[in-house]
PQR file with spaces between the fields and no chain letter, atoms N, CA, C, O and H, PARSE charges and radii, in Angstrom:
ATOM       1  N    MET     1      76.077  114.063  117.213 -0.4000 1.5000
ATOM       2  CA   MET     1      76.322  113.534  118.546 -0.0000 2.0000
ATOM       3  C    MET     1      77.104  114.533  119.396  0.5500 1.7000
ATOM       4  O    MET     1      78.088  114.166  120.037 -0.5500 1.4000
ATOM       5  N    LYS     2      76.678  115.766  119.404 -0.4000 1.5000
ATOM       6  CA   LYS     2      77.375  116.771  120.191 -0.0000 2.0000
ATOM       7  C    LYS     2      76.781  116.804  121.588  0.5500 1.7000
ATOM       8  O    LYS     2      75.567  116.692  121.763 -0.5500 1.4000
ATOM       9  H    LYS     2      75.878  116.064  118.883  0.4000 1.0000
ATOM      10  N    GLN     3      77.653  116.959  122.585 -0.4000 1.5000
ATOM      11  CA   GLN     3      77.198  117.024  123.960 -0.0000 2.0000
ATOM      12  C    GLN     3      77.015  118.482  124.352  0.5500 1.7000
ATOM      13  O    GLN     3      77.716  119.366  123.859 -0.5500 1.4000
ATOM      14  H    GLN     3      78.639  117.050  122.443  0.4000 1.0000
ATOM      15  N    LYS     4      76.083  118.715  125.227 -0.4000 1.5000
ATOM      16  CA   LYS     4      75.942  120.048  125.786 -0.0000 2.0000
ATOM      17  C    LYS     4      77.097  120.279  126.742  0.5500 1.7000
ATOM      18  O    LYS     4      77.602  119.344  127.363 -0.5500 1.4000
ATOM      19  H    LYS     4      75.513  117.997  125.627  0.4000 1.0000
ATOM      20  N    GLU     5      77.506  121.524  126.854 -0.4000 1.5000
ATOM      21  CA   GLU     5      78.653  121.835  127.705 -0.0000 2.0000
ATOM      22  C    GLU     5      78.388  121.513  129.169  0.5500 1.7000
ATOM      23  O    GLU     5      79.330  121.258  129.920 -0.5500 1.4000
ATOM      24  H    GLU     5      77.095  122.284  126.350  0.4000 1.0000
ATOM      25  N    SER     6      77.132  121.519  129.589 -0.4000 1.5000
ATOM      26  CA   SER     6      76.824  121.253  130.988 -0.0000 2.0000
ATOM      27  C    SER     6      76.847  119.763  131.320  0.5500 1.7000
ATOM      28  O    SER     6      76.960  119.392  132.488 -0.5500 1.4000
ATOM      29  H    SER     6      76.367  121.726  128.980  0.4000 1.0000
ATOM      30  N    GLU     7      76.739  118.899  130.294 -0.4000 1.5000
ATOM      31  CA   GLU     7      76.741  117.458  130.534 -0.0000 2.0000
ATOM      32  C    GLU     7      78.169  116.954  130.686  0.5500 1.7000
ATOM      33  O    GLU     7      79.050  117.373  129.935 -0.5500 1.4000
ATOM      34  H    GLU     7      76.647  119.201  129.345  0.4000 1.0000
ATOM      35  N    PRO     8      78.416  116.070  131.637 -0.5600 1.5000
ATOM      36  CA   PRO     8      79.767  115.505  131.767  0.2800 2.0000
ATOM      37  C    PRO     8      80.059  114.552  130.609  0.5500 1.7000
ATOM      38  O    PRO     8      79.155  113.915  130.068 -0.5500 1.4000
ATOM      39  N    ALA     9      81.322  114.467  130.246 -0.4000 1.5000
ATOM      40  CA   ALA     9      81.726  113.566  129.162 -0.0000 2.0000
ATOM      41  C    ALA     9      81.556  112.126  129.615  0.5500 1.7000
ATOM      42  O    ALA     9      81.848  111.796  130.764 -0.5500 1.4000
ATOM      43  H    ALA     9      82.056  114.984  130.686  0.4000 1.0000
ATOM      44  N    ALA    10      81.090  111.275  128.728 -0.4000 1.5000
ATOM      45  CA   ALA    10      80.903  109.860  129.045 -0.0000 2.0000
ATOM      46  C    ALA    10      82.260  109.178  129.166  0.5500 1.7000
ATOM      47  O    ALA    10      83.210  109.539  128.471 -0.5500 1.4000
ATOM      48  H    ALA    10      80.852  111.543  127.794  0.4000 1.0000
ATOM      49  N    GLN    11      82.343  108.206  130.037 -0.4000 1.5000
ATOM      50  CA   GLN    11      83.571  107.430  130.197 -0.0000 2.0000
ATOM      51  C    GLN    11      83.742  106.525  128.986  0.5500 1.7000
ATOM      52  O    GLN    11      82.820  105.803  128.607 -0.5500 1.4000
ATOM      53  H    GLN    11      81.572  107.912  130.602  0.4000 1.0000
ATOM      54  N    VAL    12      84.913  106.564  128.388 -0.4000 1.5000
ATOM      55  CA   VAL    12      85.207  105.723  127.232 -0.0000 2.0000
ATOM      56  C    VAL    12      86.195  104.661  127.678  0.5500 1.7000
ATOM      57  O    VAL    12      87.240  104.980  128.245 -0.5500 1.4000
ATOM      58  H    VAL    12      85.662  107.151  128.696  0.4000 1.0000
ATOM      59  N    HIS    13      85.869  103.393  127.425 -0.4000 1.5000
ATOM      60  CA   HIS    13      86.697  102.290  127.895 -0.0000 2.0000
ATOM      61  C    HIS    13      87.380  101.533  126.766  0.5500 1.7000
ATOM      62  O    HIS    13      87.849  100.413  126.972 -0.5500 1.4000
ATOM      63  H    HIS    13      85.020  103.134  126.965  0.4000 1.0000
ATOM      64  N    CYS    14      87.444  102.124  125.579 -0.4000 1.5000
ATOM      65  CA   CYS    14      88.090  101.428  124.474 -0.0000 2.0000
ATOM      66  C    CYS    14      89.467  102.036  124.203  0.5500 1.7000
ATOM      67  O    CYS    14      89.778  103.132  124.668 -0.5500 1.4000
ATOM      68  H    CYS    14      87.064  103.033  125.412  0.4000 1.0000
ATOM      69  N    LEU    15      90.270  101.318  123.457 -0.4000 1.5000
ATOM      70  CA   LEU    15      91.628  101.754  123.159 -0.0000 2.0000
ATOM      71  C    LEU    15      91.656  103.041  122.348  0.5500 1.7000
ATOM      72  O    LEU    15      92.547  103.869  122.539 -0.5500 1.4000
ATOM      73  H    LEU    15      90.017  100.428  123.078  0.4000 1.0000
ATOM      74  N    CYS    16      90.702  103.224  121.454 -0.4000 1.5000
ATOM      75  CA   CYS    16      90.696  104.414  120.592 -0.0000 2.0000
ATOM      76  C    CYS    16      90.210  105.659  121.329  0.5500 1.7000
ATOM      77  O    CYS    16      90.267  106.760  120.782 -0.5500 1.4000
ATOM      78  H    CYS    16      89.978  102.552  121.299  0.4000 1.0000
ATOM      79  N    MET    17      89.744  105.502  122.535 -0.4000 1.5000
ATOM      80  CA   MET    17      89.255  106.604  123.367 -0.0000 2.0000
ATOM      81  C    MET    17      88.123  107.387  122.690  0.5500 1.7000
ATOM      82  O    MET    17      88.010  108.601  122.859 -0.5500 1.4000
ATOM      83  H    MET    17      89.698  104.608  122.979  0.4000 1.0000
ATOM      84  N    GLY    18      87.295  106.681  121.928 -0.4000 1.5000
ATOM      85  CA   GLY    18      86.138  107.315  121.311 -0.0000 2.0000
ATOM      86  C    GLY    18      86.428  108.081  120.034  0.5500 1.7000
ATOM      87  O    GLY    18      85.566  108.814  119.550 -0.5500 1.4000
ATOM      88  H    GLY    18      87.388  105.695  121.790  0.4000 1.0000
ATOM      89  N    LEU    19      87.618  107.928  119.481 -0.4000 1.5000
ATOM      90  CA   LEU    19      87.959  108.657  118.260 -0.0000 2.0000
ATOM      91  C    LEU    19      87.305  108.077  117.015  0.5500 1.7000
ATOM      92  O    LEU    19      87.115  108.796  116.034 -0.5500 1.4000
ATOM      93  H    LEU    19      88.318  107.333  119.875  0.4000 1.0000
ATOM      94  N    GLY    20      86.958  106.804  117.029 -0.4000 1.5000
ATOM      95  CA   GLY    20      86.389  106.158  115.850 -0.0000 2.0000
ATOM      96  C    GLY    20      85.192  106.900  115.276  0.5500 1.7000
ATOM      97  O    GLY    20      85.212  107.253  114.097 -0.5500 1.4000
ATOM      98  H    GLY    20      87.112  106.220  117.826  0.4000 1.0000
ATOM      99  N    PRO    21      84.151  107.149  116.062 -0.5600 1.5000
ATOM     100  CA   PRO    21      82.986  107.870  115.532  0.2800 2.0000
ATOM     101  C    PRO    21      83.325  109.287  115.079  0.5500 1.7000
ATOM     102  O    PRO    21      82.763  109.775  114.098 -0.5500 1.4000
ATOM     103  N    LYS    22      84.235  109.946  115.779 -0.4000 1.5000
ATOM     104  CA   LYS    22      84.615  111.310  115.392 -0.0000 2.0000
ATOM     105  C    LYS    22      85.343  111.314  114.054  0.5500 1.7000
ATOM     106  O    LYS    22      85.109  112.193  113.224 -0.5500 1.4000
ATOM     107  H    LYS    22      84.693  109.550  116.575  0.4000 1.0000
ATOM     108  N    ILE    23      86.219  110.345  113.839 -0.4000 1.5000
ATOM     109  CA   ILE    23      86.939  110.255  112.568 -0.0000 2.0000
ATOM     110  C    ILE    23      85.967  109.915  111.443  0.5500 1.7000
ATOM     111  O    ILE    23      86.059  110.476  110.351 -0.5500 1.4000
ATOM     112  H    ILE    23      86.409  109.631  114.513  0.4000 1.0000
ATOM     113  N    THR    24      85.039  109.000  111.705 -0.4000 1.5000
ATOM     114  CA   THR    24      84.037  108.647  110.697 -0.0000 2.0000
ATOM     115  C    THR    24      83.216  109.869  110.310  0.5500 1.7000
ATOM     116  O    THR    24      82.971  110.104  109.127 -0.5500 1.4000
ATOM     117  H    THR    24      84.964  108.545  112.593  0.4000 1.0000
ATOM     118  N    GLU    25      82.795  110.639  111.290 -0.4000 1.5000
ATOM     119  CA   GLU    25      82.017  111.853  111.024 -0.0000 2.0000
ATOM     120  C    GLU    25      82.836  112.844  110.196  0.5500 1.7000
ATOM     121  O    GLU    25      82.316  113.457  109.264 -0.5500 1.4000
ATOM     122  H    GLU    25      82.995  110.448  112.251  0.4000 1.0000
ATOM     123  N    MET    26      84.106  112.998  110.535 -0.4000 1.5000
ATOM     124  CA   MET    26      84.975  113.924  109.814 -0.0000 2.0000
ATOM     125  C    MET    26      85.138  113.490  108.355  0.5500 1.7000
ATOM     126  O    MET    26      85.100  114.328  107.455 -0.5500 1.4000
ATOM     127  H    MET    26      84.528  112.500  111.293  0.4000 1.0000
ATOM     128  N    LEU    27      85.318  112.186  108.116 -0.4000 1.5000
ATOM     129  CA   LEU    27      85.525  111.689  106.763 -0.0000 2.0000
ATOM     130  C    LEU    27      84.264  111.793  105.905  0.5500 1.7000
ATOM     131  O    LEU    27      84.360  111.905  104.683 -0.5500 1.4000
ATOM     132  H    LEU    27      85.348  111.505  108.848  0.4000 1.0000
ATOM     133  N    GLN    28      83.099  111.757  106.520 -0.4000 1.5000
ATOM     134  CA   GLN    28      81.849  111.867  105.769 -0.0000 2.0000
ATOM     135  C    GLN    28      81.568  113.302  105.338  0.5500 1.7000
ATOM     136  O    GLN    28      80.801  113.515  104.399 -0.5500 1.4000
ATOM     137  H    GLN    28      83.020  111.666  107.513  0.4000 1.0000
ATOM     138  N    CYS    29      82.153  114.269  105.981 -0.4000 1.5000
ATOM     139  CA   CYS    29      81.898  115.682  105.686 -0.0000 2.0000
ATOM     140  C    CYS    29      83.083  116.320  104.973  0.5500 1.7000
ATOM     141  O    CYS    29      83.426  117.466  105.266 -0.5500 1.4000
ATOM     142  H    CYS    29      82.776  114.096  106.744  0.4000 1.0000
ATOM     143  N    ARG    30      83.712  115.614  104.053 -0.4000 1.5000
ATOM     144  CA   ARG    30      84.905  116.160  103.418 -0.0000 2.0000
ATOM     145  C    ARG    30      84.561  116.906  102.131  0.5500 1.7000
ATOM     146  O    ARG    30      83.560  116.629  101.469 -0.5500 1.4000
ATOM     147  H    ARG    30      83.434  114.683  103.815  0.4000 1.0000
ATOM     148  N    SER    31      85.412  117.842  101.810 -0.4000 1.5000
ATOM     149  CA   SER    31      85.249  118.614  100.584 -0.0000 2.0000
ATOM     150  C    SER    31      85.813  117.831   99.407  0.5500 1.7000
ATOM     151  O    SER    31      86.418  116.775   99.590 -0.5500 1.4000
ATOM     152  H    SER    31      86.226  118.067  102.347  0.4000 1.0000
ATOM     153  N    GLU    32      85.615  118.345   98.203 -0.4000 1.5000
ATOM     154  CA   GLU    32      86.145  117.684   97.010 -0.0000 2.0000
ATOM     155  C    GLU    32      87.670  117.675   97.045  0.5500 1.7000
ATOM     156  O    GLU    32      88.292  116.696   96.632 -0.5500 1.4000
ATOM     157  H    GLU    32      85.123  119.203   98.054  0.4000 1.0000
ATOM     158  N    ALA    33      88.277  118.752   97.533 -0.4000 1.5000
ATOM     159  CA   ALA    33      89.741  118.807   97.632 -0.0000 2.0000
ATOM     160  C    ALA    33      90.253  117.746   98.604  0.5500 1.7000
ATOM     161  O    ALA    33      91.249  117.075   98.333 -0.5500 1.4000
ATOM     162  H    ALA    33      87.772  119.547   97.869  0.4000 1.0000
ATOM     163  N    ALA    34      89.570  117.599   99.732 -0.4000 1.5000
ATOM     164  CA   ALA    34      89.976  116.584  100.711 -0.0000 2.0000
ATOM     165  C    ALA    34      89.790  115.185  100.133  0.5500 1.7000
ATOM     166  O    ALA    34      90.615  114.301  100.365 -0.5500 1.4000
ATOM     167  H    ALA    34      88.762  118.144   99.953  0.4000 1.0000
ATOM     168  N    ALA    35      88.711  114.982   99.384 -0.4000 1.5000
ATOM     169  CA   ALA    35      88.462  113.674   98.767 -0.0000 2.0000
ATOM     170  C    ALA    35      89.565  113.335   97.774  0.5500 1.7000
ATOM     171  O    ALA    35      90.002  112.186   97.700 -0.5500 1.4000
ATOM     172  H    ALA    35      88.040  115.700   99.196  0.4000 1.0000
ATOM     173  N    ALA    36      90.018  114.325   97.011 -0.4000 1.5000
ATOM     174  CA   ALA    36      91.103  114.095   96.051 -0.0000 2.0000
ATOM     175  C    ALA    36      92.389  113.720   96.777  0.5500 1.7000
ATOM     176  O    ALA    36      93.115  112.831   96.332 -0.5500 1.4000
ATOM     177  H    ALA    36      89.663  115.258   97.071  0.4000 1.0000
ATOM     178  N    HIS    37      92.675  114.390   97.887 -0.4000 1.5000
ATOM     179  CA   HIS    37      93.872  114.060   98.672 -0.0000 2.0000
ATOM     180  C    HIS    37      93.793  112.640   99.220  0.5500 1.7000
ATOM     181  O    HIS    37      94.779  111.904   99.190 -0.5500 1.4000
ATOM     182  H    HIS    37      92.085  115.112   98.248  0.4000 1.0000
ATOM     183  N    MET    38      92.621  112.256   99.719 -0.4000 1.5000
ATOM     184  CA   MET    38      92.454  110.907  100.267 -0.0000 2.0000
ATOM     185  C    MET    38      92.604  109.855   99.169  0.5500 1.7000
ATOM     186  O    MET    38      93.209  108.808   99.397 -0.5500 1.4000
ATOM     187  H    MET    38      91.820  112.854   99.743  0.4000 1.0000
ATOM     188  N    ARG    39      92.067  110.119   97.999 -0.4000 1.5000
ATOM     189  CA   ARG    39      92.176  109.193   96.873 -0.0000 2.0000
ATOM     190  C    ARG    39      93.643  109.026   96.473  0.5500 1.7000
ATOM     191  O    ARG    39      94.111  107.909   96.252 -0.5500 1.4000
ATOM     192  H    ARG    39      91.575  110.970   97.814  0.4000 1.0000
ATOM     193  N    ASN    40      94.360  110.145   96.383 -0.4000 1.5000
ATOM     194  CA   ASN    40      95.784  110.086   96.037 -0.0000 2.0000
ATOM     195  C    ASN    40      96.586  109.361   97.109  0.5500 1.7000
ATOM     196  O    ASN    40      97.529  108.633   96.798 -0.5500 1.4000
ATOM     197  H    ASN    40      93.980  111.052   96.562  0.4000 1.0000
ATOM     198  N    ALA    41      96.214  109.558   98.365 -0.4000 1.5000
ATOM     199  CA   ALA    41      96.917  108.880   99.458 -0.0000 2.0000
ATOM     200  C    ALA    41      96.717  107.368   99.368  0.5500 1.7000
ATOM     201  O    ALA    41      97.650  106.603   99.613 -0.5500 1.4000
ATOM     202  H    ALA    41      95.448  110.149   98.617  0.4000 1.0000
ATOM     203  N    ARG    42      95.507  106.935   99.018 -0.4000 1.5000
ATOM     204  CA   ARG    42      95.255  105.497   98.866 -0.0000 2.0000
ATOM     205  C    ARG    42      96.104  104.917   97.745  0.5500 1.7000
ATOM     206  O    ARG    42      96.654  103.823   97.876 -0.5500 1.4000
ATOM     207  H    ARG    42      94.749  107.557   98.818  0.4000 1.0000
ATOM     208  N    VAL    43      96.209  105.656   96.636 -0.4000 1.5000
ATOM     209  CA   VAL    43      97.020  105.187   95.508 -0.0000 2.0000
ATOM     210  C    VAL    43      98.483  105.080   95.930  0.5500 1.7000
ATOM     211  O    VAL    43      99.141  104.087   95.624 -0.5500 1.4000
ATOM     212  H    VAL    43      95.762  106.544   96.530  0.4000 1.0000
ATOM     213  N    GLU    44      98.994  106.083   96.625 -0.4000 1.5000
ATOM     214  CA   GLU    44     100.388  106.067   97.068 -0.0000 2.0000
ATOM     215  C    GLU    44     100.641  104.932   98.059  0.5500 1.7000
ATOM     216  O    GLU    44     101.701  104.306   98.030 -0.5500 1.4000
ATOM     217  H    GLU    44      98.459  106.891   96.874  0.4000 1.0000
ATOM     218  N    PHE    45      99.667  104.666   98.937 -0.4000 1.5000
ATOM     219  CA   PHE    45      99.805  103.571   99.894 -0.0000 2.0000
ATOM     220  C    PHE    45      99.900  102.237   99.160  0.5500 1.7000
ATOM     221  O    PHE    45     100.724  101.392   99.510 -0.5500 1.4000
ATOM     222  H    PHE    45      98.806  105.175   98.960  0.4000 1.0000
ATOM     223  N    LEU    46      99.061  102.046   98.148 -0.4000 1.5000
ATOM     224  CA   LEU    46      99.104  100.805   97.368 -0.0000 2.0000
ATOM     225  C    LEU    46     100.420  100.677   96.604  0.5500 1.7000
ATOM     226  O    LEU    46     100.954   99.575   96.471 -0.5500 1.4000
ATOM     227  H    LEU    46      98.392  102.733   97.864  0.4000 1.0000
ATOM     228  N    LYS    47     100.944  101.790   96.102 -0.4000 1.5000
ATOM     229  CA   LYS    47     102.238  101.758   95.419 -0.0000 2.0000
ATOM     230  C    LYS    47     103.345  101.365   96.396  0.5500 1.7000
ATOM     231  O    LYS    47     104.271  100.641   96.032 -0.5500 1.4000
ATOM     232  H    LYS    47     100.510  102.685   96.210  0.4000 1.0000
ATOM     233  N    ALA    48     103.248  101.843   97.637 -0.4000 1.5000
ATOM     234  CA   ALA    48     104.239  101.476   98.654 -0.0000 2.0000
ATOM     235  C    ALA    48     104.170   99.982   98.945  0.5500 1.7000
ATOM     236  O    ALA    48     105.206   99.328   99.065 -0.5500 1.4000
ATOM     237  H    ALA    48     102.495  102.431   97.933  0.4000 1.0000
ATOM     238  N    LEU    49     102.965   99.437   99.059 -0.4000 1.5000
ATOM     239  CA   LEU    49     102.812   97.996   99.280 -0.0000 2.0000
ATOM     240  C    LEU    49     103.397   97.209   98.115  0.5500 1.7000
ATOM     241  O    LEU    49     104.064   96.194   98.316 -0.5500 1.4000
ATOM     242  H    LEU    49     102.123   99.968   98.962  0.4000 1.0000
ATOM     243  N    ARG    50     103.145   97.679   96.897 -0.4000 1.5000
ATOM     244  CA   ARG    50     103.683   97.002   95.717 -0.0000 2.0000
ATOM     245  C    ARG    50     105.210   97.007   95.753  0.5500 1.7000
ATOM     246  O    ARG    50     105.838   95.999   95.430 -0.5500 1.4000
ATOM     247  H    ARG    50     102.603   98.503   96.734  0.4000 1.0000
ATOM     248  N    ALA    51     105.812   98.132   96.141 -0.4000 1.5000
ATOM     249  CA   ALA    51     107.269   98.218   96.222 -0.0000 2.0000
ATOM     250  C    ALA    51     107.813   97.249   97.269  0.5500 1.7000
ATOM     251  O    ALA    51     108.839   96.607   97.043 -0.5500 1.4000
ATOM     252  H    ALA    51     105.302   98.951   96.403  0.4000 1.0000
ATOM     253  N    LEU    52     107.132   97.137   98.415 -0.4000 1.5000
ATOM     254  CA   LEU    52     107.569   96.198   99.451 -0.0000 2.0000
ATOM     255  C    LEU    52     107.464   94.756   98.968  0.5500 1.7000
ATOM     256  O    LEU    52     108.356   93.946   99.220 -0.5500 1.4000
ATOM     257  H    LEU    52     106.298   97.658   98.598  0.4000 1.0000
ATOM     258  N    ILE    53     106.380   94.439   98.278 -0.4000 1.5000
ATOM     259  CA   ILE    53     106.200   93.077   97.758 -0.0000 2.0000
ATOM     260  C    ILE    53     107.261   92.766   96.712  0.5500 1.7000
ATOM     261  O    ILE    53     107.845   91.683   96.724 -0.5500 1.4000
ATOM     262  H    ILE    53     105.656   95.097   98.074  0.4000 1.0000
ATOM     263  N    ASP    54     107.515   93.713   95.801 -0.4000 1.5000
ATOM     264  CA   ASP    54     108.545   93.506   94.774 -0.0000 2.0000
ATOM     265  C    ASP    54     109.918   93.292   95.406  0.5500 1.7000
ATOM     266  O    ASP    54     110.693   92.447   94.956 -0.5500 1.4000
ATOM     267  H    ASP    54     107.040   94.593   95.791  0.4000 1.0000
ATOM     268  N    GLU    55     110.212   94.063   96.452 -0.4000 1.5000
ATOM     269  CA   GLU    55     111.493   93.919   97.148 -0.0000 2.0000
ATOM     270  C    GLU    55     111.615   92.538   97.785  0.5500 1.7000
ATOM     271  O    GLU    55     112.669   91.907   97.713 -0.5500 1.4000
ATOM     272  H    GLU    55     109.583   94.749   96.818  0.4000 1.0000
ATOM     273  N    ARG    56     110.548   92.078   98.399 -0.4000 1.5000
ATOM     274  CA   ARG    56     110.569   90.759   99.045 -0.0000 2.0000
ATOM     275  C    ARG    56     110.715   89.647   98.012  0.5500 1.7000
ATOM     276  O    ARG    56     111.436   88.676   98.243 -0.5500 1.4000
ATOM     277  H    ARG    56     109.691   92.591   98.457  0.4000 1.0000
ATOM     278  N    ILE    57     110.039   89.781   96.880 -0.4000 1.5000
ATOM     279  CA   ILE    57     110.178   88.790   95.806 -0.0000 2.0000
ATOM     280  C    ILE    57     111.621   88.739   95.332  0.5500 1.7000
ATOM     281  O    ILE    57     112.164   87.657   95.109 -0.5500 1.4000
ATOM     282  H    ILE    57     109.454   90.570   96.692  0.4000 1.0000
ATOM     283  N    GLU    58     112.241   89.889   95.178 -0.4000 1.5000
ATOM     284  CA   GLU    58     113.641   89.948   94.749 -0.0000 2.0000
ATOM     285  C    GLU    58     114.554   89.272   95.776  0.5500 1.7000
ATOM     286  O    GLU    58     115.467   88.537   95.399 -0.5500 1.4000
ATOM     287  H    GLU    58     111.800   90.768   95.359  0.4000 1.0000
ATOM     288  N    GLN    59     114.317   89.512   97.064 -0.4000 1.5000
ATOM     289  CA   GLN    59     115.124   88.874   98.114 -0.0000 2.0000
ATOM     290  C    GLN    59     114.986   87.361   98.054  0.5500 1.7000
ATOM     291  O    GLN    59     115.980   86.641   98.148 -0.5500 1.4000
ATOM     292  H    GLN    59     113.575   90.108   97.370  0.4000 1.0000
ATOM     293  N    LEU    60     113.765   86.877   97.897 -0.4000 1.5000
ATOM     294  CA   LEU    60     113.542   85.435   97.847 -0.0000 2.0000
ATOM     295  C    LEU    60     114.158   84.827   96.596  0.5500 1.7000
ATOM     296  O    LEU    60     114.678   83.712   96.642 -0.5500 1.4000
ATOM     297  H    LEU    60     112.958   87.462   97.821  0.4000 1.0000
ATOM     298  N    SER    61     114.106   85.534   95.494 -0.4000 1.5000
ATOM     299  CA   SER    61     114.702   85.036   94.252 -0.0000 2.0000
ATOM     300  C    SER    61     116.213   84.926   94.381  0.5500 1.7000
ATOM     301  O    SER    61     116.807   83.960   93.902 -0.5500 1.4000
ATOM     302  H    SER    61     113.684   86.440   95.456  0.4000 1.0000
ATOM     303  N    ARG    62     116.842   85.906   95.021 -0.4000 1.5000
ATOM     304  CA   ARG    62     118.294   85.850   95.229 -0.0000 2.0000
ATOM     305  C    ARG    62     118.661   84.724   96.182  0.5500 1.7000
ATOM     306  O    ARG    62     119.696   84.081   96.005 -0.5500 1.4000
ATOM     307  H    ARG    62     116.360   86.691   95.410  0.4000 1.0000
ATOM     308  N    ALA    63     117.831   84.474   97.190 -0.4000 1.5000
ATOM     309  CA   ALA    63     118.110   83.415   98.163 -0.0000 2.0000
ATOM     310  C    ALA    63     118.081   82.051   97.483  0.5500 1.7000
ATOM     311  O    ALA    63     118.877   81.177   97.828 -0.5500 1.4000
ATOM     312  H    ALA    63     116.990   84.996   97.334  0.4000 1.0000
ATOM     313  N    GLU    64     117.187   81.855   96.531 -0.4000 1.5000
ATOM     314  CA   GLU    64     117.110   80.577   95.817 -0.0000 2.0000
ATOM     315  C    GLU    64     118.359   80.342   94.985  0.5500 1.7000
ATOM     316  O    GLU    64     118.805   79.203   94.850 -0.5500 1.4000
ATOM     317  H    GLU    64     116.541   82.564   96.251  0.4000 1.0000
ATOM     318  N    LYS    65     118.921   81.386   94.435 -0.4000 1.5000
ATOM     319  CA   LYS    65     120.118   81.254   93.607 -0.0000 2.0000
ATOM     320  C    LYS    65     121.338   80.874   94.443  0.5500 1.7000
ATOM     321  O    LYS    65     122.261   80.244   93.927 -0.5500 1.4000
ATOM     322  H    LYS    65     118.559   82.312   94.544  0.4000 1.0000
ATOM     323  N    ARG    66     121.358   81.244   95.717 -0.4000 1.5000
ATOM     324  CA   ARG    66     122.504   80.978   96.584 -0.0000 2.0000
ATOM     325  C    ARG    66     122.376   79.684   97.374  0.5500 1.7000
ATOM     326  O    ARG    66     123.223   79.418   98.226 -0.5500 1.4000
ATOM     327  H    ARG    66     120.608   81.756   96.136  0.4000 1.0000
ATOM     328  N    LYS    67     121.375   78.884   97.136 -0.4000 1.5000
ATOM     329  CA   LYS    67     121.118   77.711   97.968 -0.0000 2.0000
ATOM     330  C    LYS    67     122.260   76.709   97.986  0.5500 1.7000
ATOM     331  O    LYS    67     122.501   76.084   99.019 -0.5500 1.4000
ATOM     332  H    LYS    67     120.687   79.100   96.444  0.4000 1.0000
ATOM     333  N    GLY    68     122.945   76.540   96.921 -0.4000 1.5000
ATOM     334  CA   GLY    68     124.006   75.546   96.927 -0.0000 2.0000
ATOM     335  C    GLY    68     124.846   75.630   95.673  0.5500 1.7000
ATOM     336  O    GLY    68     124.550   76.383   94.745 -0.5500 1.4000
ATOM     337  H    GLY    68     122.749   77.048   96.082  0.4000 1.0000
ATOM     338  N    ALA    69     125.894   74.843   95.672 -0.4000 1.5000
ATOM     339  CA   ALA    69     126.779   74.805   94.513 -0.0000 2.0000
ATOM     340  C    ALA    69     126.834   73.380   93.992  0.5500 1.7000
ATOM     341  O    ALA    69     126.709   72.418   94.750 -0.5500 1.4000
ATOM     342  H    ALA    69     126.135   74.232   96.426  0.4000 1.0000
ATOM     343  N    LYS    70     127.022   73.263   92.688 -0.4000 1.5000
ATOM     344  CA   LYS    70     127.140   71.937   92.094 -0.0000 2.0000
ATOM     345  C    LYS    70     128.528   71.383   92.395  0.5500 1.7000
ATOM     346  O    LYS    70     129.536   72.069   92.227 -0.5500 1.4000
ATOM     347  H    LYS    70     127.123   74.045   92.072  0.4000 1.0000
ATOM     348  N    VAL    71     128.560   70.147   92.835 -0.4000 1.5000
ATOM     349  CA   VAL    71     129.823   69.473   93.151 -0.0000 2.0000
ATOM     350  C    VAL    71     129.892   68.218   92.303  0.5500 1.7000
ATOM     351  O    VAL    71     128.954   67.422   92.264 -0.5500 1.4000
ATOM     352  H    VAL    71     127.741   69.590   92.971  0.4000 1.0000
ATOM     353  N    GLN    72     130.994   68.058   91.639 -0.4000 1.5000
ATOM     354  CA   GLN    72     131.162   66.881   90.796 -0.0000 2.0000
ATOM     355  C    GLN    72     131.556   65.684   91.662  0.5500 1.7000
ATOM     356  O    GLN    72     132.475   65.771   92.477 -0.5500 1.4000
ATOM     357  H    GLN    72     131.756   68.705   91.670  0.4000 1.0000
ATOM     358  N    VAL    73     130.862   64.589   91.480 -0.4000 1.5000
ATOM     359  CA   VAL    73     131.128   63.380   92.254 -0.0000 2.0000
ATOM     360  C    VAL    73     131.823   62.379   91.346  0.5500 1.7000
ATOM     361  O    VAL    73     131.387   62.145   90.219 -0.5500 1.4000
ATOM     362  H    VAL    73     130.115   64.519   90.819  0.4000 1.0000
ATOM     363  N    GLU    74     132.906   61.788   91.840 -0.4000 1.5000
ATOM     364  CA   GLU    74     133.663   60.814   91.042 -0.0000 2.0000
ATOM     365  C    GLU    74     133.120   59.425   91.194  0.5500 1.7000
ATOM     366  O    GLU    74     133.643   58.488   90.590 -0.5500 1.4000
ATOM     367  H    GLU    74     133.260   61.978   92.756  0.4000 1.0000
């Protein structure tokens, strides 16, 4: 989808300013080294999500322990 230099650029009215197709094209033409980097990045991203979820679980668990104190009633 390359434009000739003499043709004016088409008006893009979306938020991404037409980057979506360009990024898709770039990702389809990646080398093995780039593919390995992308795979590792996905793994690291998932590990980050796991760490955030574990942290939130820990916060909620501590909050349950602090909910109240036992009071002896006569």
